[in-house]
Backbone as CSV, one residue per row, in Angstrom:
resi,resn,N_x,N_y,N_z,CA_x,CA_y,CA_z,C_x,C_y,C_z
1,MET,-61.598,45.088,37.939,-60.422,44.771,38.121,-59.885,46.252,37.099
2,THR,-58.684,46.988,37.940,-58.330,48.095,36.875,-57.132,47.674,36.342
3,LEU,-57.047,47.115,35.293,-55.995,47.111,33.817,-54.656,47.698,33.871
4,PRO,-53.031,47.831,34.294,-52.690,49.083,33.982,-52.901,49.204,32.599
5,PRO,-52.271,51.087,32.452,-52.227,51.698,31.497,-51.280,51.167,30.501
6,GLU,-51.905,51.369,29.383,-51.915,50.513,27.675,-50.058,51.115,27.405
7,LEU,-49.540,50.377,26.284,-48.630,50.613,26.062,-48.444,51.640,24.929
8,PRO,-48.055,52.927,24.573,-48.422,53.591,23.140,-47.904,52.322,22.163
9,ALA,-49.050,52.572,21.211,-49.084,52.072,20.401,-47.994,51.891,19.393
10,ASP,-46.967,53.229,19.198,-45.336,53.196,18.912,-44.499,51.792,19.473
11,ALA,-45.166,51.286,20.535,-44.163,51.102,20.837,-44.344,49.416,20.957
12,ASP,-45.998,49.476,20.483,-46.073,47.701,20.368,-45.514,47.490,18.604
13,ASP,-45.990,48.303,18.403,-45.449,48.048,16.666,-44.663,48.815,16.181
14,ARG,-43.444,49.121,16.645,-42.525,49.948,16.285,-41.615,49.223,15.252
15,PRO,-40.998,49.498,13.876,-40.151,48.804,13.535,-38.972,47.910,13.677
16,GLY,-38.140,47.034,13.384,-37.174,46.748,13.734,-36.522,45.836,12.781
17,PRO,-35.947,44.787,13.458,-35.127,43.651,12.550,-36.416,42.355,12.494
18,VAL,-35.436,41.524,11.624,-36.514,40.858,10.753,-36.724,39.825,12.274
19,ARG,-38.276,39.665,12.433,-39.106,39.345,13.646,-39.195,37.949,13.138
20,LEU,-39.409,37.435,14.468,-39.460,35.826,14.639,-40.903,35.117,14.154
21,ASP,-41.103,34.441,13.098,-42.259,34.474,12.776,-43.168,32.959,13.521
22,VAL,-43.257,32.560,14.025,-43.572,31.033,14.250,-44.706,30.605,14.200
23,ARG,-45.121,29.550,14.712,-46.681,28.674,14.749,-47.033,29.196,16.056
24,THR,-46.084,28.310,17.105,-46.542,28.270,18.566,-45.186,29.019,19.551
25,VAL,-45.572,29.420,20.765,-44.418,29.892,21.685,-45.112,29.527,23.054
26,PHE,-43.709,28.631,23.675,-44.536,28.239,24.492,-42.918,28.949,25.938
27,ILE,-43.870,30.193,26.995,-42.493,30.638,27.704,-43.725,30.129,29.349
28,SER,-42.549,30.287,30.245,-42.883,30.077,31.827,-42.125,30.774,32.369
29,ASP,-42.254,30.671,34.114,-41.532,31.525,34.731,-40.609,32.984,34.741
30,LEU,-42.108,33.710,34.161,-41.647,35.049,34.080,-41.279,35.788,35.478
31,HIS,-41.790,35.240,36.469,-41.887,35.652,38.049,-42.483,37.631,38.033
32,LEU,-42.736,37.707,36.964,-43.458,38.865,36.923,-43.725,39.370,38.468
33,GLY,-43.398,40.507,39.016,-43.387,40.913,40.706,-42.254,40.779,41.401
34,THR,-41.192,40.101,40.910,-39.887,40.102,41.851,-38.699,41.202,40.588
35,PRO,-37.959,41.309,41.475,-36.611,41.780,40.875,-35.816,41.475,39.964
36,GLY,-35.765,39.687,40.182,-35.342,39.137,39.181,-35.611,39.328,38.036
37,CYS,-36.845,39.417,37.537,-37.611,38.725,36.654,-36.969,40.482,35.270
38,ARG,-36.425,39.174,34.164,-35.639,40.355,33.329,-37.342,40.362,32.234
39,ALA,-38.081,41.848,32.568,-38.725,42.008,31.823,-38.670,42.756,30.810
40,GLU,-37.809,43.534,30.752,-37.237,44.670,29.676,-36.599,43.496,28.365
41,ALA,-36.139,42.275,28.776,-35.424,41.568,27.561,-36.891,40.576,27.168
42,LEU,-37.902,40.047,28.154,-38.737,39.619,28.025,-40.042,40.592,26.484
43,LEU,-40.070,41.779,26.835,-40.509,42.200,26.524,-39.909,42.739,25.084
44,GLU,-39.364,42.989,24.835,-38.584,42.977,23.636,-38.777,41.731,22.726
45,PHE,-38.642,40.462,23.580,-38.691,39.008,22.690,-40.087,39.236,22.300
46,LEU,-40.903,39.177,23.244,-42.566,39.272,22.428,-42.925,40.405,21.427
47,ARG,-42.210,41.689,21.828,-42.712,42.459,20.494,-41.734,41.714,18.843
48,ASP,-40.623,41.175,18.967,-40.104,40.918,17.652,-40.996,39.591,17.624
49,THR,-41.637,38.625,18.619,-41.834,37.382,17.333,-43.427,37.454,17.641
50,ASP,-43.598,36.943,16.145,-45.429,36.805,16.237,-45.667,35.307,16.298
51,CYS,-46.893,35.131,16.794,-47.260,33.564,16.599,-48.760,33.442,16.927
52,GLN,-49.006,32.393,16.442,-50.658,32.228,16.232,-51.310,31.408,17.515
53,THR,-50.309,30.989,18.660,-51.137,30.843,19.682,-49.558,30.637,21.025
54,LEU,-50.270,31.540,21.859,-48.708,31.868,22.869,-49.449,30.997,24.280
55,TYR,-48.679,29.773,24.670,-48.555,29.245,25.743,-48.001,29.952,26.926
56,LEU,-48.315,30.037,28.195,-48.078,31.117,29.789,-48.366,29.608,30.228
57,VAL,-46.916,28.768,30.317,-47.156,27.378,31.327,-46.298,27.911,33.004
58,GLY,-47.493,28.950,33.409,-47.128,28.992,34.428,-45.765,29.793,35.177
59,ASP,-46.589,30.320,36.561,-45.058,30.762,37.428,-45.234,32.530,36.755
60,ILE,-46.191,33.214,36.137,-45.899,34.128,35.144,-46.383,35.377,36.444
61,ILE,-46.712,35.756,37.012,-47.249,36.573,38.119,-46.286,35.447,39.541
62,ASP,-45.700,36.476,39.924,-45.129,35.641,41.380,-45.740,36.214,42.733
63,GLY,-47.249,35.870,42.976,-47.820,35.612,44.028,-47.278,35.344,45.292
64,TRP,-45.920,34.518,45.720,-45.646,34.386,46.787,-44.765,35.647,47.418
65,GLN,-43.674,36.204,45.960,-42.576,37.213,46.681,-43.572,38.779,46.949
66,LEU,-45.196,38.820,45.767,-45.666,39.691,46.353,-46.782,39.795,47.120
67,ARG,-47.152,38.732,47.968,-47.115,38.988,49.377,-46.327,39.235,50.194
68,ARG,-45.311,39.500,49.678,-44.183,39.305,51.121,-43.399,40.907,50.761
69,THR,-43.387,41.143,49.947,-43.070,42.441,49.440,-43.636,42.987,48.039
70,TRP,-44.133,44.323,48.328,-44.704,44.480,46.986,-43.948,45.119,45.985
71,TYR,-43.591,44.502,44.979,-42.337,44.757,43.743,-43.439,45.310,42.412
72,TRP,-44.138,46.424,41.893,-44.355,46.390,40.116,-43.820,47.263,39.570
73,PRO,-42.977,47.152,38.780,-42.329,48.592,38.439,-43.260,48.822,36.666
74,GLN,-42.953,49.789,36.095,-43.545,50.019,35.013,-43.278,49.092,33.857
75,SER,-42.065,48.243,33.708,-41.980,47.389,32.739,-42.638,46.077,33.096
76,HIS,-43.152,45.975,34.161,-43.706,44.828,34.253,-45.435,45.044,34.008
77,ASN,-45.796,45.867,34.247,-46.701,46.863,33.571,-47.181,46.221,31.770
78,ASP,-46.372,46.815,31.645,-45.841,46.823,30.150,-45.702,45.385,29.640
79,VAL,-44.742,44.203,30.179,-45.432,42.974,29.724,-46.775,42.452,29.693
80,VAL,-47.544,42.759,30.531,-49.088,42.211,30.725,-49.755,42.455,29.623
81,GLN,-49.663,44.045,29.259,-50.130,44.666,28.522,-50.124,44.203,26.743
82,LYS,-48.574,43.740,27.098,-48.116,43.506,25.755,-48.531,41.692,25.690
83,LEU,-49.363,41.219,26.805,-49.395,39.552,26.143,-51.717,39.703,25.973
84,LEU,-51.821,41.178,27.064,-53.176,41.138,26.120,-53.157,41.617,25.136
85,ARG,-52.378,42.626,24.460,-52.789,43.128,23.224,-52.598,41.684,22.145
86,LYS,-51.705,41.028,22.629,-51.629,40.034,21.690,-53.246,39.076,21.448
87,ALA,-53.560,38.768,22.488,-54.525,37.877,22.492,-55.609,39.263,22.147
88,ARG,-55.912,40.186,21.807,-57.100,41.716,21.186,-56.290,41.058,19.838
89,LYS,-55.391,40.640,19.256,-55.091,41.249,17.725,-54.844,39.904,17.334
90,GLY,-55.127,38.965,17.905,-55.648,37.166,17.333,-54.971,36.028,17.365
91,THR,-54.003,36.495,18.556,-53.034,34.923,18.965,-53.823,34.427,20.186
92,ARG,-53.808,33.248,19.819,-54.640,32.864,20.574,-53.758,32.465,22.246
93,VAL,-54.092,33.209,23.577,-52.598,32.651,24.472,-53.690,31.936,25.811
94,ILE,-53.333,31.045,26.335,-53.283,30.131,27.120,-52.339,30.015,28.003
95,PHE,-52.641,30.278,29.314,-52.451,30.460,30.595,-52.611,29.126,31.504
96,VAL,-51.294,28.502,31.571,-51.329,27.420,32.497,-50.849,27.786,33.986
97,PRO,-51.539,27.748,34.868,-50.929,28.587,36.330,-50.056,27.473,37.017
98,GLY,-48.985,28.177,37.296,-48.615,27.159,38.138,-48.545,27.483,39.751
99,ASN,-47.364,27.297,40.176,-47.375,27.400,42.065,-47.313,28.598,42.189
100,HIS,-46.652,29.527,41.914,-46.025,30.761,42.234,-47.408,31.810,41.872
101,ASP,-48.622,31.360,40.723,-49.609,32.153,40.793,-50.561,31.266,41.319
102,GLU,-50.799,29.947,41.869,-51.663,29.087,41.674,-53.184,29.675,42.460
103,PHE,-53.187,30.879,42.483,-54.671,31.979,42.840,-55.189,31.868,41.610
104,ALA,-54.708,31.804,40.500,-55.135,31.548,39.286,-56.129,30.185,39.022
105,ARG,-55.819,28.971,39.705,-56.195,28.075,39.660,-57.858,28.014,40.147
106,ARG,-57.581,28.929,40.910,-59.123,29.246,40.996,-60.327,29.464,39.868
107,TYR,-59.570,30.055,38.809,-60.543,30.556,37.621,-60.218,29.998,36.368
108,VAL,-60.016,28.534,36.346,-59.449,27.754,34.962,-60.940,27.554,34.317
109,ALA,-60.566,27.606,33.457,-62.215,27.673,32.257,-62.570,28.898,32.305
110,HIS,-62.275,29.945,33.211,-62.409,31.398,32.421,-61.591,31.445,31.448
111,ASN,-62.229,32.781,30.830,-61.509,33.819,29.856,-61.240,35.047,30.347
112,PHE,-60.059,35.763,30.431,-59.932,36.921,30.654,-59.132,37.935,29.480
113,GLY,-59.417,39.257,29.526,-58.799,39.775,28.406,-58.236,38.985,26.983
114,GLY,-59.193,38.058,26.842,-59.065,37.046,25.384,-57.795,36.301,25.858
115,VAL,-57.806,36.197,27.098,-56.802,34.863,27.969,-57.482,33.938,28.098
116,ASP,-57.516,32.604,28.023,-57.944,31.386,28.357,-57.171,30.504,29.634
117,VAL,-57.509,30.352,30.678,-57.167,29.717,31.703,-57.439,28.217,31.889
118,VAL,-56.525,27.484,31.955,-56.814,26.244,32.036,-55.680,25.633,32.714
119,ALA,-56.215,24.385,33.450,-55.399,23.516,34.627,-54.734,22.895,33.577
120,ASP,-54.181,22.445,32.764,-53.135,21.699,31.447,-53.729,21.735,29.973
121,ALA,-53.246,21.501,28.958,-53.673,21.574,27.979,-52.530,20.464,27.037
122,MET,-53.593,19.944,25.730,-52.599,19.089,24.943,-52.404,19.811,23.420
123,HIS,-50.926,19.593,23.269,-50.879,20.710,21.889,-50.812,19.629,20.852
124,ARG,-51.798,19.162,19.615,-51.399,17.939,18.742,-51.193,18.270,18.020
125,LEU,-49.519,17.025,17.163,-49.037,16.986,15.855,-49.962,17.155,15.386
126,ALA,-49.164,17.357,13.861,-49.551,16.879,12.851,-49.750,15.906,12.428
127,ASP,-48.868,14.697,12.927,-49.090,13.142,12.572,-49.666,12.732,13.263
128,GLY,-50.579,13.575,14.441,-51.668,12.572,15.371,-50.817,12.352,16.879
129,ARG,-49.440,12.590,16.925,-49.094,12.693,18.169,-49.229,13.725,19.283
130,ARG,-49.669,13.832,20.662,-49.398,14.782,21.188,-48.464,14.933,22.389
131,LEU,-48.688,16.340,22.895,-47.759,17.250,24.050,-48.490,17.643,24.588
132,TRP,-48.384,16.942,25.793,-49.029,17.468,26.942,-48.339,18.271,27.669
133,VAL,-49.273,19.805,28.009,-48.694,21.096,28.490,-49.190,21.749,30.100
134,THR,-48.527,21.540,31.156,-48.239,21.668,32.290,-47.093,22.241,33.277
135,HIS,-47.675,23.186,34.240,-46.461,23.909,34.940,-45.551,22.722,35.293
136,GLY,-45.727,21.163,36.013,-44.592,20.761,36.430,-44.501,20.761,38.127
137,ASP,-45.462,21.772,38.951,-45.083,22.110,40.073,-45.799,20.461,40.673
138,HIS,-46.972,19.755,40.057,-47.240,18.766,40.966,-46.053,17.790,40.985
139,PHE,-45.336,17.465,40.433,-44.243,16.220,40.504,-42.951,17.127,41.246
140,ASP,-43.326,18.220,41.861,-42.134,18.462,42.658,-42.697,18.226,44.058
141,GLY,-41.895,16.995,44.779,-41.944,16.406,46.364,-41.940,17.650,46.885
142,VAL,-40.654,18.655,46.798,-40.909,19.524,48.270,-41.871,19.920,48.263
143,ILE,-43.006,20.732,47.146,-43.781,21.622,46.723,-45.029,20.823,47.451
144,GLN,-45.389,19.996,47.056,-46.194,18.544,47.248,-46.426,18.353,49.467
145,CYS,-44.970,17.941,49.483,-44.946,17.339,51.147,-44.278,18.267,51.537
146,ALA,-43.444,19.033,51.622,-43.333,20.405,52.301,-43.623,21.854,52.000
147,ARG,-44.762,22.282,51.678,-44.801,23.771,51.436,-44.084,24.926,52.120
148,TRP,-43.717,24.772,53.338,-43.175,25.666,54.341,-41.334,25.865,54.389
149,LEU,-40.753,24.351,52.999,-39.465,23.954,52.818,-39.385,24.818,51.268
150,ALA,-40.417,24.517,50.679,-40.760,25.710,49.216,-40.569,26.774,49.560
151,VAL,-41.190,26.989,50.724,-40.974,29.094,50.614,-39.489,29.148,50.989
152,LEU,-39.228,28.422,51.920,-37.662,28.919,52.887,-37.165,28.665,51.319
153,GLY,-36.901,27.552,50.334,-35.937,27.358,49.465,-36.457,28.751,48.558
154,ASP,-37.851,29.193,48.339,-37.749,30.787,47.166,-37.071,31.559,48.064
155,MET,-37.075,31.837,49.361,-35.987,32.982,49.695,-34.804,32.652,49.720
156,ALA,-34.491,31.625,49.694,-32.762,31.459,49.681,-32.421,31.591,48.227
157,TYR,-33.546,31.077,47.203,-33.442,31.338,45.724,-32.951,32.797,45.562
158,GLU,-34.276,34.021,45.872,-34.333,35.613,45.853,-32.681,35.872,46.143
159,PHE,-32.269,35.351,47.301,-30.775,35.693,48.038,-29.778,35.594,47.141
160,THR,-29.958,34.136,46.208,-28.531,33.844,45.755,-28.879,34.815,44.371
161,LEU,-30.295,34.777,43.495,-30.452,36.273,42.623,-30.039,37.386,43.258
162,SER,-29.868,37.988,44.284,-29.339,39.305,44.415,-28.283,39.062,45.017
163,VAL,-27.236,38.551,45.169,-26.072,38.373,45.229,-25.502,38.471,44.204
164,ASN,-26.484,37.463,43.110,-25.674,37.143,41.513,-26.030,38.818,40.717
165,ARG,-27.052,39.531,40.705,-26.693,40.848,40.401,-25.929,41.667,41.165
166,TRP,-25.520,41.184,41.745,-24.362,42.029,42.592,-23.172,41.941,41.830
167,PHE,-23.157,40.344,41.433,-21.938,40.140,40.842,-21.948,40.519,39.673
168,ASN,-22.860,40.722,39.156,-23.086,40.767,37.720,-22.849,41.996,37.338
169,SER,-23.232,42.807,37.973,-22.976,44.443,38.282,-21.495,44.815,38.272
170,LEU,-20.834,44.244,39.231,-19.605,44.210,38.701,-18.932,43.298,37.414
171,ARG,-19.382,42.480,36.841,-18.327,41.846,35.301,-19.053,42.697,34.786
172,ALA,-20.087,43.302,34.522,-20.353,44.342,33.718,-19.265,46.010,33.365
173,ARG,-19.607,45.867,34.944,-18.417,46.752,34.451,-17.007,46.446,34.329
174,LEU,-16.652,45.812,34.139,-15.086,45.053,33.698,-15.344,44.181,32.248
175,GLY,-16.750,44.692,31.618,-16.424,44.096,30.170,-16.853,42.738,29.986
176,LEU,-17.680,41.873,31.580,-17.846,40.250,31.232,-19.093,40.590,31.009
177,PRO,-19.334,39.107,30.080,-20.492,39.062,30.596,-20.999,38.245,31.727
178,TYR,-23.158,38.159,31.457,-23.306,37.486,32.638,-23.223,36.659,32.518
179,TRP,-23.052,35.955,33.794,-22.820,34.666,34.251,-23.834,34.216,35.376
180,SER,-24.893,33.420,35.483,-25.786,32.880,36.303,-25.031,31.536,37.636
181,LEU,-24.910,31.971,38.897,-24.390,31.386,40.131,-25.511,30.271,40.466
182,SER,-26.765,30.857,40.381,-27.705,29.397,40.458,-28.095,28.328,39.218
183,ARG,-27.621,29.067,37.611,-27.466,28.003,37.054,-26.388,27.153,37.428
184,TYR,-25.259,27.623,37.847,-24.375,26.514,37.810,-24.624,25.623,39.134
185,LEU,-24.980,26.590,40.081,-25.136,25.213,41.744,-26.198,24.183,41.053
186,LYS,-27.301,24.736,40.246,-27.998,23.726,39.757,-27.340,22.950,38.869
187,LEU,-26.786,22.926,37.674,-25.909,21.792,37.053,-24.647,21.498,37.714
188,LYS,-24.352,21.435,38.793,-23.161,21.269,39.701,-23.362,20.766,40.291
189,VAL,-24.056,20.904,41.391,-24.325,20.531,42.897,-24.789,19.491,42.729
190,LYS,-24.572,18.144,43.685,-24.333,16.868,43.217,-26.526,16.319,43.325
191,ARG,-26.983,16.607,44.602,-28.434,16.734,44.835,-28.987,17.969,43.805
192,ALA,-28.235,18.891,43.465,-29.447,19.733,42.525,-29.580,18.812,41.376
193,VAL,-28.835,18.204,41.016,-28.595,17.572,39.563,-29.260,16.172,39.518
194,SER,-29.780,16.007,40.799,-30.295,14.579,40.760,-31.772,14.911,41.036
195,TYR,-32.424,16.270,41.541,-33.659,16.440,41.972,-33.984,16.706,40.470
196,VAL,-33.273,17.414,39.713,-34.113,18.124,38.263,-34.083,16.795,37.352
197,GLY,-33.403,15.472,37.418,-33.662,14.459,36.850,-34.682,13.809,37.241
198,ASP,-34.960,13.557,38.550,-36.185,12.801,38.997,-37.434,13.374,38.376
199,PHE,-37.215,14.781,39.211,-38.438,15.984,37.743,-38.892,15.647,36.856
200,GLU,-38.150,15.273,35.562,-37.732,15.094,34.833,-38.823,13.751,34.164
201,ALA,-38.051,12.963,35.239,-38.412,11.841,34.772,-40.205,11.375,35.278
202,ALA,-40.373,12.018,36.039,-41.456,12.075,36.477,-42.538,12.725,35.632
203,VAL,-42.698,13.818,35.235,-43.108,14.487,34.423,-43.329,13.162,33.236
204,ALA,-42.380,13.196,32.182,-42.391,12.140,31.357,-43.341,10.913,31.599
205,ARG,-42.843,10.647,32.894,-43.861,9.332,32.972,-45.540,9.640,33.441
206,GLU,-46.066,10.816,33.208,-46.961,10.863,33.898,-47.553,11.524,32.212
207,ALA,-46.626,12.107,31.774,-47.353,12.246,30.153,-47.771,10.848,29.463
208,ARG,-46.611,10.322,30.054,-46.827,8.618,28.817,-48.877,8.140,29.621
209,LYS,-48.577,8.410,31.396,-49.765,7.679,31.499,-51.041,8.500,30.557
210,ARG,-50.716,9.480,30.166,-52.218,10.307,29.463,-52.246,10.075,28.552
211,GLY,-51.217,9.124,27.654,-51.624,9.023,26.369,-51.286,10.092,25.296
212,ALA,-49.818,10.663,26.045,-49.114,11.601,25.354,-48.210,11.244,24.853
213,ASP,-47.411,12.090,23.843,-46.158,11.714,23.353,-44.957,12.349,24.098
214,GLY,-45.336,13.137,24.257,-44.447,14.119,25.022,-45.005,15.286,25.621
215,VAL,-44.473,16.280,26.034,-44.375,17.056,27.519,-43.896,18.313,27.283
216,VAL,-44.741,19.606,27.538,-43.927,20.761,27.348,-44.266,21.269,29.361
217,CYS,-43.452,21.801,29.845,-43.217,22.399,31.007,-41.918,23.496,31.274
218,GLY,-42.411,23.663,32.686,-41.908,24.854,33.486,-41.043,24.391,34.781
219,HIS,-41.455,25.364,35.301,-41.253,25.365,37.063,-39.526,24.473,37.446
220,ILE,-38.764,24.392,37.394,-36.941,24.164,37.089,-36.139,25.275,37.095
221,HIS,-36.906,26.145,35.928,-35.815,26.588,35.116,-34.170,26.489,34.422
222,HIS,-34.706,25.431,33.861,-33.571,24.672,33.011,-33.973,24.622,31.863
223,ALA,-33.965,24.991,30.717,-34.521,24.837,29.841,-33.841,23.149,28.249
224,GLU,-34.108,22.703,28.381,-34.415,21.769,27.891,-35.180,20.848,26.901
225,MET,-34.798,20.152,25.543,-35.608,19.297,24.701,-34.542,17.549,24.487
226,ARG,-35.236,16.591,25.009,-34.678,15.635,24.941,-35.777,14.386,25.150
227,ASP,-35.335,13.066,24.936,-36.456,12.021,24.802,-35.403,11.395,26.089
228,ILE,-36.848,11.110,26.951,-36.979,10.563,28.387,-37.574,9.046,28.212
229,ASP,-36.807,8.315,27.741,-37.821,6.748,27.524,-38.964,6.699,26.671
230,GLY,-38.610,7.384,25.555,-39.884,7.255,24.475,-40.668,8.084,24.661
231,VAL,-40.656,9.223,25.661,-41.391,10.813,25.978,-40.469,11.789,25.390
232,LEU,-41.075,12.700,24.566,-40.073,13.845,24.465,-40.340,15.113,25.335
233,TYR,-39.459,15.170,25.955,-39.515,15.944,26.900,-38.928,17.110,26.675
234,CYS,-39.911,18.273,26.790,-39.375,20.001,26.915,-39.739,20.895,28.048
235,ASN,-38.472,21.357,28.117,-38.918,22.668,29.120,-37.617,24.036,28.853
236,ASP,-39.187,24.702,28.627,-39.681,26.190,28.272,-38.095,27.182,29.506
237,GLY,-38.036,26.723,30.171,-36.461,27.448,30.622,-37.464,28.431,31.531
238,ASP,-36.888,30.126,31.740,-37.718,30.806,32.137,-36.650,32.399,31.997
239,TRP,-37.457,32.791,32.848,-36.879,34.820,32.125,-36.691,35.476,33.165
240,VAL,-35.866,34.830,34.325,-35.264,35.124,35.390,-33.377,35.154,34.952
241,GLU,-32.903,33.823,34.517,-31.777,33.793,34.233,-31.421,32.958,32.951
242,SER,-32.432,32.225,32.537,-32.368,31.506,31.065,-32.039,32.464,29.841
243,LEU,-33.287,33.299,30.139,-34.106,33.925,29.292,-34.782,33.241,28.030
244,THR,-34.985,32.222,28.035,-35.495,31.426,27.208,-36.884,30.742,27.024
245,ALA,-36.822,30.426,25.124,-38.626,30.356,25.163,-38.728,29.058,24.057
246,LEU,-39.215,28.517,24.639,-39.692,27.290,23.323,-40.651,27.606,22.402
247,VAL,-40.022,27.526,20.794,-41.072,27.871,19.773,-41.227,26.840,19.012
248,GLU,-42.317,26.884,18.028,-42.652,26.197,17.509,-42.859,26.539,15.788
249,HIS,-41.676,26.121,14.578,-41.547,26.495,13.704,-42.791,26.091,12.632
250,HIS,-43.141,27.082,11.996,-44.056,26.322,10.517,-44.116,25.322,10.085
251,ASP,-42.761,25.081,10.392,-42.210,23.908,9.076,-42.347,22.737,10.344
252,GLY,-42.636,22.755,11.204,-42.840,21.353,12.789,-41.925,21.422,13.332
253,ARG,-40.528,22.149,13.093,-39.622,22.278,14.061,-39.890,22.906,15.454
254,LEU,-39.212,21.939,16.846,-38.829,22.561,18.212,-37.844,23.228,17.960
255,GLU,-37.732,24.306,19.082,-36.613,24.593,19.054,-36.313,25.880,20.081
256,ILE,-35.315,25.764,21.106,-35.449,26.166,22.243,-34.679,27.918,22.077
257,ILE,-35.168,29.110,22.029,-34.377,30.728,21.914,-34.351,30.975,22.881
258,ASP,-32.917,30.864,22.705,-32.224,31.208,24.018,-31.790,32.902,24.177
259,ARG,-32.018,34.242,24.588,-31.911,34.953,24.327,-30.963,35.789,25.475
260,SER,-30.261,34.923,26.434,-29.411,35.342,27.313,-27.391,35.151,26.321
261,LEU,-27.876,34.819,25.173,-26.651,35.046,24.676,-26.674,36.513,24.042
262,GLU,-25.798,36.724,24.620,-25.985,38.527,24.323,-24.833,39.124,22.266
263,HIS,-25.674,38.974,21.620,-25.198,39.405,20.164,-25.599,38.679,19.373
264,VAL,-26.000,37.904,19.219,-26.741,36.766,18.819,-28.086,36.862,18.447
265,PRO,-28.327,36.936,17.637,-29.934,37.062,17.052,-30.420,35.672,17.395
266,ALA,-31.475,36.300,18.650,-32.706,34.523,18.084,-32.734,33.455,17.405
267,ARG,-33.079,34.600,16.248,-34.137,34.121,15.140,-32.640,33.193,14.002
268,ARG,-31.414,33.307,14.364,-30.179,32.715,13.566,-30.209,31.646,14.265
269,GLY,-30.617,31.225,16.100,-31.136,29.573,16.578,-29.939,29.680,17.039
270,ARG,-28.870,29.827,17.821,-27.934,29.420,18.779,-28.842,28.520,20.001
271,GLY,-27.989,27.164,19.912,-28.670,26.829,20.816,-30.213,25.632,19.721
272,ALA,-30.052,25.902,18.880,-31.498,25.689,17.803,-31.366,23.691,17.562
273,VAL,-32.482,23.099,17.193,-32.342,21.692,16.902,-32.590,21.943,15.208
274,ALA,-31.690,21.837,14.959,-32.001,21.488,13.407,-32.690,20.634,12.956
275,PRO,-33.240,20.863,11.629,-34.419,19.981,11.003,-34.069,18.597,10.836
276,ALA,-34.931,17.299,10.927,-34.186,16.322,10.655,-35.919,15.279,11.284
277,PRO,-35.983,14.444,9.961,-36.718,13.413,10.923,-36.821,13.499,11.809
278,ALA,-38.287,13.183,12.472,-38.580,12.771,13.614,-37.978,11.231,14.361
279,SER,-37.437,10.864,15.243,-37.286,9.484,15.364,-36.435,9.365,17.334
280,PRO,-36.507,7.908,17.432,-35.892,7.887,18.761,-34.307,8.435,18.534
281,ALA,-33.945,8.064,17.479,-31.934,8.759,17.884,-32.657,10.343,17.792
282,MET,-33.236,10.738,17.352,-33.675,12.258,17.209,-34.090,13.051,17.985
283,PRO,-34.298,12.898,19.394,-35.365,13.117,20.146,-35.536,14.779,20.288
284,GLN,-34.948,15.617,20.003,-34.681,16.888,20.316,-35.537,17.564,19.314
285,THR,-35.966,16.738,17.768,-36.621,17.088,16.739,-38.577,16.920,16.323
286,VAL,-39.468,17.503,16.220,-40.399,17.031,16.265,-41.008,17.373,14.698
287,GLU,-41.698,16.565,14.339,-42.403,17.048,12.678,-43.371,17.929,12.886
288,ALA,-44.201,18.784,11.752,-44.845,19.823,11.699,-45.918,19.635,12.477
289,MET,-46.453,20.428,13.141,-47.729,20.720,14.348,-49.205,21.074,13.656
290,SER,-49.902,20.790,13.839,-51.362,21.061,14.102,-51.643,22.250,14.448
291,PRO,-53.184,22.302,14.449,-53.448,23.719,15.268,-53.538,23.027,16.676
292,VAL,-53.777,24.386,17.730,-53.446,24.083,19.193,-54.799,22.949,19.822
293,GLU,-55.255,22.192,20.502,-56.501,21.956,21.014,-56.256,22.119,22.594
294,ALA,-56.787,22.658,23.007,-57.245,22.687,24.780,-57.843,21.631,25.275
295,GLU,-57.827,20.701,26.417,-58.730,19.922,26.482,-59.129,20.681,27.773
């Protein structure tokens, strides 16, 4: 396999604003290979962030879309090269494939360019608690029971994104901020809200069955961090619209970084979780974590 050309060294190590230095980063649903992928924003986040461990929590490359129409601009090459460069420089990179890059599930337990491919992983907390890391598509009834419906839904989502890009180009010319149509529908349409809630509950139940105290997933493109019946549920969002990542700070705090908030530096933590003792009453806070374990 021929790797895309490397980024120039000065593009990787450029001087810039204060960097985000964290223990662990979780990102998913990049959907490289689609026009909807916000590769430039993602590349900027990766350049500005240092971490010991980086989890790629599925749907990194969109094999479904690439089989329909080939789309692979230079910016998507740049993201791949940046991930490989982080692995070469000592970051532990763990790839948990999702449904859109399910082809990679054939290579579980292999290492490519310093990237470990695993079916799922267990992230151990310093106090002994564990977070199960999975993409989450196995808990999507549509994916499991009616794949053709999932593909149809994916095409409808791509159409919504196309309409959204046109709409936001008009808003940009009028000096208005970005607005997500699909996120609005997901949060306002009753059936969509019910689907999201059912998905979150199912993932949390499985985490409990596995003996984990929490779960980190992606798949539904909705960043969230909350307690579900005593299980810490964390979704790291996506890099199509939300532009979000889940990070673990060196003091053990978990925070959802939202890069869609224009002119707000990510490290100032809009949408951040304030440090506080972990307890059922404060489900969005966890204590300091130990080095990652992959099972």
